[in-house]
N, C-alpha and C positions, 0 to 999 in steps of 0.2 A: 538432514534438513533441520534447521534451527527455527524455533518459534519465538522470535523476539517480541512479538506482540503480547505474549502471555507472561513475560517476565517484567520485572520492574524497569523503569526507564534508565536508571543508572547514569553513567557519564554520557554526555552527548556525543554521538558519532560525528564525523566530519560533516559539515554542512555543505553538501554538494549534491548535484542531481545523481540519483541512482538509476539503474536500469534493471529491468526484469520483465516478468510476464504475469498476467492475471491468471491465477490458478483456480479461483472460485469466485462466483458472483451470483447472489440470489436477488433477482429483480423484485420479488415480492416485498422483501424487507430492506433492500438496498445495501446489504452488507456483502463484503467480499474480502479476498486476500490476494496480495501481490507477492510473488517470490522473486527476490533480488537475485542477481547473477551469482552471488556468493552462497545461495541456498537459504538465506534467512527469509522467513515469511512474515509479512506485515499485514495486519487487518486494515480495512478502510470502510468508510461509509460513502454512499453514492454522491453526497454533497461535495466531496473533494475532487470529483472528476472535473478537470480544468475547463473543458468545453461547455459545461453546464447541462449536458444531456442527461445526467444521472443514470446512464447505462453504458456498459462496456462489455465486450465479448470475452469469454474465457479463452485464453490462449493469445490474447492481444499483447504485443510487445509494447512496453510502456517505459517512460521516464517518470520519476517521482522524487519527492523530497520527504523527509521524516519530520513528524510532529509529535512532541511528547504530549500524551493525553491519557488521563486516568491511570497514571503510574506505569505506562508502557509506551513504546514507540508505535506510531501508526503511519501508514502511507498517506501523503497529502499531495495536492497539485498534480494529480495523475493525468498524464497526457500520452496519447499514442505516439509511437516513433516510427 
């Protein structure tokens, strides 16, 4: 399992929708992680959940995009599939 969120942003990955699943989500603080199908883990904040609910279940299959933020890649535009 790779932790892309903790490394520097580096070169931009291909800009396409990625798929994976939510592996962690803390409703109290609104932070979570998505694991892409390639095993890379990306952090996210609840404000990037596309339907505006600010909540998502752990284990949910999702599609998402990547956003360079604070020197790392984060999941964005997270939507259930």
